[in-house]
N, C-alpha and C positions, 0 to 999 in steps of 0.2 A: 938506548931504548933498547932494541932489538938482541943486545945480547940479555937486556932479560927476560925475555920471554922465553927464549932457548930456556933459561935458567931456570925461570917457575918448573918448565917441563920437567927437567930435570930436578930441581930441590925439592922439600918435602913441605912446600905450601898447602897440598893437600891433606886433609885430615885425615880423610872418609868417611864415607857415609853423605858425601857434598858438603863437608864442612870446609872450609878455607880456615889460615892462621889468622886470627884476629890483627894482629899486627901487619902483616903483610896486606891485609884490604883496608887498614887505617892507611898505610904509607902510600898505597896505589890511590887511595881516594884524596891526601896531602897534593900528590901528582895532578891530579884531576884540578884541584882546587887552586892551585900555581898558576897552571895553563891557563884556565879559565880569566885569573886575574891579571896574565899577562896579557893575550888579548883582547879582551873589555880595554883594559891603559892604551892598548894600541889605537883601539879606535876612537877610544874616547878623545887622543892626541891628535887622531885625522880630523876630527869633525872642531875639534879649536880651530884647524889649520883652512880649513874649506872656505872657500867663496860661495855663500849660498845663489849666489848668481848664475855660480856653474854649475848647471843642472845635470851635465854628464859626470861627474865628480861627483855630487850629493847621489846620484842614482848608486854608481859603483861602492859609494861608501856604506849606503844601506844595505846592497847586496852582499856585502863583504859582512856586515852585520847579520845579516840573514843567515850567510854561510856558518857564522859562528853560534850563531843559537840551533840550527841544523847537529850541528856538531856537540853542542852541550845536550842536546835533547837525544840523541844516539847514544850520547857516554850517560845518561841519566834512565833510559830504556834499558840499556844493556846490564846495569845495576840493578834496575827493578826486576829484569829475570832472573838473576843470579841469587837474590835475597827472595825470592819467591819459590825457586825450587830448591834454594838451601834449607828454607825450614820445610818444604816436603822430605826433603831426602835425609835431613835429620833428625826430624818428628818421634817421637816413641812412637810407635802403629798401633794407634786406638784398638779398641776391642769390638770387633765388627759383628753384624749380623750373624753371622756364620760361626764365630765362639758363641753366642748366646745358643743359637740353635744345637751346637752339637752339647751344648753345657745341657740342656735342657733333652736331648733324646737318653742320652748317657744320665741324668738322674732318672731318667723314666723306664729305661730298659735295663738297666745297670743291676739296679737289686733284683727284680726279677728275672734277669738271668743267673745273678750268684744262685739264688732262691730254689731256681728250676732244674739248675745242674744240682744243684746240694741232692735235693728230691731225687734224682736221677740214680746219682752214687747210692745213693741210701738202698732204693730198691734194687739196683744191681747187685748189692751186696749182700740184700737178707735174705737169700737161698729159697726164695719164694718158691721158685720150681723144682727146684728138688721137697720142699714141706707138701706142696699140692702132690707131687705123686706120691708121697709118705701115707698122706690124710685119704687119697681116693684109695692107698691099697690096702690102709687100715679099713677102710668102709667094705672092698670086693671081698675083702679076707673072712669077713663079717658072716658066718652064716646065717644068718638068722635075717641078715639086712642083705645079702646079695640073694635068699629068697624070695626075700618079698620083692627086692627089686626086676625081680625076671619074674614074677605074678602081676607085677604093676604095669610092666614092658607092654603086657598082651591083655589084662584088662586094668582099667585103671583104680585105685585105691578104694573109692566107693562102690565096687563091684566085688571087691572081694567077696571070699567066703567068711561064713562067719568065723571060724575057725582064725582063719588067716587077720581077721578084722580085730580079734583079740588080740592076735599076738602083735597087730602092728598099733595097737592103743596101747598095749604094755609097754614097748619099744622103742614108743613115742617114732616111729618111722616116718609120719610127715617130714616131721622136724629136721630129722637125719637127710630123708629125700631133699629137701631142700638144701641142708650143708652141702652135701653131696653135687648136687648140681652144679652151684657155687665154685666147688672146688672143681670142676670140669673146665667151669670155664675162664677161671684163673689166668691161667698161662698165656691165654687166647687176648683177654683182658688187660694183662699185664704187659704183653709185647704192643697191642697196641696204644696203649698208653704212653709208653717209653719212646712208642714211634712218634708219636705226636709231641711229648715235650721235648724229643729231638729234633723236630721239625719245629716248632714252636722258637727252639733257642736259635737256631741256625737263623728264623727270620728276623731275630730283635738283633742278632749278631750283625745282621747283614744288613739293619737301619742302622747301627751304629756304623759301620766300616762304610756305608754311605757318608753320613753326616762327618765323619772324618775325611774323605775325600772330598766333600763339600769343603772342608775345612782348608785343607792343603791347597787348593785348587784357590780358595782367596788368599792364602796364606801366600802362594807362589804371584798371585797377580797383585800385589801389596807390595812384595820382593821384586817385580819389576818395573812399577811406580816409584819407586826409590833409587831404584838403580842409575832409570833413566833421569829422574831428576839432578842425581850426582851425576851423570855426563852432560846435562844442561848446563849445571854451574860449573864445570872444569869446561865448557866451550865456551860459557858466557867469561869466563875468564879471560881466557885467552883474548876472545874479542876487545875487552876492556882494557887490556895491557897494550895490543894492535892500535886501539884509538888512541890511548897516551903516547906511545910510541914519539921521539923525536923525529925519527925519519920516513914513519909513516905517512902518506899522504893526507889523510884524515885529516890529521893536527899541523905538520907539517908545512904543506901548501900555505894554510888556513895560516898561519905564524909569516911566514916569509912574505905574502901576500900584504900582512899588516904592517909588517916592519918596510916595505918598500912603499906603502901608501905612506908611512911616517912621515920618510925620507924626503918624496914627493911633495906632498903637501905641505911641509914644513920650508923646502925650499921655494915652492909657489908663493908661499907665504910673505920667506922672506923677500920675493922680489916685489913684490904690492908692500910691503911696508917697510924695509931696509931695516929689519930685524933678521937674526942669524939663529932666535935662541928657539930650540924645536921643545914644544910643550908636553908638560907630563916627562921629561926625559929620564931624569933622575929617578920617575915610578917604576918607568919602562925597565931601567936597572934594575930597580929592586926586585922586580918580578920577574927578572929574568935570571937573578939570582938566587931566589925562593925557587924556580923551577929545577936550576940544576941539583941544587942542596938535596931538594926531597927526592928527583931523580937518585943522586947519590944513599942516599938513603934505603930507599925501598931495593935498593941492587946490594949494599950493604947487609941488610937485613936477609935477602934470600941468600947471600953466602953464607952468613950466621946460620940459615937453617939447615942449607948443604951440611956444614961442620957437625951438626947435631944427629944428623940422619944416620 
């Protein structure tokens, strides 16, 4: 079995993401079942031979049975750890709350950024500053408007002279003055709007970037969980093979003590009864043969995996 453990590290039993070849796992479990059946049969044979009045032997037999139970429980626990870790490592990563939050942020701010950038580009390309400069020059080059503008700077329109009031009314100076003021204010207002829009775009993009970083952090944490689970599967698998190993103390000492116990108590029973029959001898041979066969199948399967990798 030691050779099998080395082979498992070298061969393609691990499928990645915490997966183990299904046949390799099934054959390893078959080794466990066969080993369990062998030890249980040996203990059953000892119990058939034991003199119930021999308290020391009865206690030793039950202690041996308790060791077998402890060994089985350790194997079962290892299998449970492997299966749970494998389920974590191989499961499709579910959508996390970070995914949903990121989708919500992109859904809220993405269209806003798109439309705001389109507006910025449109305003940047519309020649607004040049147009405002042309309109301002047009106003200021108009002799009537420029005359009234100078008068208005010294004395508001309502205090114009009678002739200036007539000219202002005829030329619609008040309306022109409003347009002129808007023309003067337009470049600064345009720059302020563009600055505000660019800041708003930057803030919205920062929200999306922060959400993306949170999503990446969540994905990294999920990958770490998956990687750790895969490592647990591999360690658990090696532990399982150690527990099933023929020469590992966990099983070999248990089986040796059980076999010796059968021989010793069968001999003692023979002295008491005059018989030489060993209880469950044929069953023990069958269980031993089944264990050897299952170990051979596992080793052959590992060799086959090595050939195809």
